[in-house]
C-alpha positions as CSV (number, residue, x, y, z in Angstrom):
1,M,14.5,-3.5,12.7
2,I,12.3,-4.9,10.0
3,D,13.8,-8.1,8.2
4,I,12.7,-7.0,4.5
5,L,13.3,-10.7,3.3
6,R,10.5,-11.8,5.2
7,Y,8.0,-9.9,2.9
8,L,9.9,-10.1,-0.5
9,G,8.4,-12.4,-2.8
10,L,5.4,-12.9,-0.8
11,P,2.6,-13.6,-3.4
12,Y,0.2,-11.0,-4.5
13,D,-3.6,-11.6,-4.0
14,I,-6.1,-9.3,-4.8
15,H,-8.4,-11.0,-2.2
16,N,-5.8,-11.4,0.7
17,D,-6.6,-15.0,0.7
18,V,-2.9,-16.6,-0.1
19,G,-1.0,-13.7,-0.3
20,V,-1.3,-9.8,0.0
21,N,-2.2,-6.9,-1.9
22,C,-0.8,-3.3,-1.6
23,W,-3.0,-2.3,1.5
24,G,-3.0,-5.9,2.9
25,L,1.0,-6.0,2.9
26,Y,0.9,-2.4,4.5
27,K,-1.9,-4.0,7.4
28,L,0.5,-6.9,7.9
29,V,3.6,-5.0,8.2
30,K,2.1,-2.6,10.7
31,K,0.9,-5.5,12.7
32,Q,3.8,-7.6,12.6
33,E,6.4,-4.7,12.9
34,Q,4.8,-2.4,15.3
35,G,1.7,-4.4,17.1
36,I,-0.6,-1.8,15.1
37,D,-3.9,-2.6,13.6
38,V,-4.9,-0.7,10.8
39,L,-8.4,-0.3,9.0
40,F,-9.1,-2.9,6.6
41,F,-10.8,-2.1,3.6
42,K,-11.4,-4.3,0.6
43,A,-12.7,-3.4,-2.9
44,E,-15.8,-5.3,-4.4
45,D,-13.9,-6.8,-7.1
46,S,-10.5,-6.5,-9.1
47,S,-11.4,-3.8,-11.4
48,V,-9.5,-0.4,-11.4
49,A,-13.1,1.1,-10.5
50,A,-13.8,-0.9,-7.6
51,I,-10.2,-0.5,-6.3
52,S,-10.0,3.2,-6.5
53,K,-13.4,3.4,-5.0
54,A,-12.4,1.5,-1.9
55,F,-9.4,3.7,-1.6
56,E,-11.4,6.7,-2.0
57,S,-13.8,5.6,0.8
58,G,-11.0,4.5,3.1
59,L,-9.2,7.6,2.9
60,S,-12.4,9.9,3.6
61,G,-13.5,7.9,6.5
62,R,-11.7,7.6,10.2
63,H,-8.5,6.1,9.0
64,E,-6.2,7.2,12.1
65,H,-3.5,8.5,9.8
66,V,-2.0,12.1,9.1
67,K,-0.5,13.4,6.3
68,T,3.3,14.1,6.5
69,L,5.9,15.8,4.2
70,E,8.7,13.7,5.5
71,P,8.3,9.8,5.5
72,S,9.7,7.8,8.6
73,D,10.4,4.0,8.8
74,F,6.7,2.2,8.7
75,D,4.8,5.0,7.3
76,L,2.0,4.5,4.5
77,V,3.1,5.7,1.0
78,L,0.1,6.5,-1.0
79,L,0.6,6.5,-4.7
80,R,-1.8,7.9,-7.2
81,K,-2.0,8.7,-10.9
82,R,-4.7,9.3,-13.5
83,R,-5.6,6.8,-16.2
84,G,-8.0,8.7,-18.4
85,S,-10.7,9.8,-16.1
86,R,-10.2,7.5,-13.4
87,C,-7.6,7.9,-10.6
88,I,-5.6,4.8,-9.8
89,Y,-4.2,4.3,-6.6
90,H,-1.5,2.1,-5.1
91,C,0.3,2.0,-1.7
92,G,3.2,0.6,0.2
93,V,5.2,0.8,3.3
94,W,8.3,3.3,3.4
95,F,11.3,1.9,5.1
96,G,15.1,2.7,4.8
97,G,14.5,4.9,2.1
98,K,12.6,2.7,-0.1
99,I,9.0,1.6,-0.7
100,L,7.9,-1.9,0.5
101,H,5.1,-2.8,-1.6
102,A,3.0,-5.5,-3.2
103,K,2.5,-5.3,-7.0
104,G,0.7,-7.4,-9.4
105,S,-2.6,-7.8,-11.4
106,W,-5.4,-10.0,-10.4
107,Q,-3.4,-12.9,-9.0
108,T,-0.1,-12.5,-10.5
109,G,2.7,-10.6,-8.7
110,Q,4.3,-10.3,-5.8
111,V,6.2,-7.9,-3.0
112,W,8.9,-5.9,-4.1
113,Y,11.4,-3.3,-2.3
114,E,12.3,-0.5,-4.7
115,P,13.5,3.0,-4.6
116,L,11.3,6.0,-4.7
117,T,12.5,6.7,-8.5
118,A,10.7,3.8,-9.6
119,F,7.4,5.8,-8.7
120,S,8.4,8.9,-10.7
121,D,5.1,8.6,-12.8
122,W,3.1,8.9,-9.6
123,H,2.0,11.3,-7.3
124,I,3.3,10.6,-3.8
125,E,1.8,11.3,-0.4
126,Y,3.0,9.8,2.9
127,W,0.9,9.3,6.0
128,R,1.8,8.4,9.4
129,H,-0.3,6.5,11.8
130,V,-1.6,8.3,14.9
């Protein structure tokens, strides 16, 4: 059983140096809770374009995840939405019917645990590590 409180409030850090970004949180939870090392990828900078490029590159390569229709605890929640001509990505960890995710801008923000309804304007996919 995961102790959500150990992650809530962790600072958001786009570079994963003193806190976590959304993918860094997923990677941390998978390692600490399940002993699984998942692929690490990093954006070249903090721009929406660089983050989108990093997600697209990571998703197109060998990432050891399969898409699933019904989420289970510790699955990756991939969120995507359009902003103009650009696709914006975000991710989190499914647990107990909610999403644990790092939300912020540049170096401001923290880890949140929110219901699926908080993401009603996002396209949502669930991915399971295999």
